[in-house]
N, C-alpha and C positions, 0 to 999 in steps of 0.2 A: 079020413076022420069020420068017426061015428058020432052019434048024438051025445053019448056019455062024455066024449072028449070036449065037445063044444060046451056042454053044461059045466064041466069042470073048469074050463078056461074062463067062462063068464063068472063063476063063483070066485075064482082066484083074483080076477080083475076087480070084482066088487070088494073083496077083502083088502086088497092093496089100496083102493080108493078110501075105504073106511079108516085104515091105519094112517094114511096121509092126512086125512081130515082131522083125526085125533091129534096128530103131531102139530098141525097148524093151529088148532084151538088151544093146545097147551102152550105153544109159543106166544100166541096173542094174550092169553091169560097172564103169563109171566111178565110180558111187557106192560100190561095194564097194571099189575101189582107194583112193578117198579115205578111206573108213572105216578100212581096214587101215593106211594111212599115218598117220592120226591116232592109232590105237591103238598103233602101233609107237613113234611120237614120245612119247606119254604114258608108255609103258613105259620108254623111255630116260630121260625126265625123272625118273620115280620112282626108277630105279636111281641116277641121279646125285645125287639129294637124299638117298639113303640112305647115301652115302659121307661120311666126315669130311674135314676139311681136309687131313690128311696122306695121303689117298688110300686109307686102309683102310676096309673096310666097317664101318659103325657098328653093331656087335653089342653088345648088353647082356650083361655078364658073368653067367653062371649057373654053377652047379657043373659042368655038362657041358662048357662051353667056357671056363672060367676058366683062363688060362695063367699067372697069377701064382704065383710060388714062395714058399712059406712056409718060413722058416728057423727 
């Protein structure tokens, strides 16, 4: 083997490592997007289930947010 063969082998190995890293990053990015989409969908489902049938938020009356007037 001469020096040119060694250099070519090292360049090829580096190219393969770079391609593998690119594939790995793409797979992780896709998994992250799926996770974020699932998290967002769950948040929207939770918000929808917290609403009552008349469209208002289902808040339990407490002294701080009680809007009933006592006469």
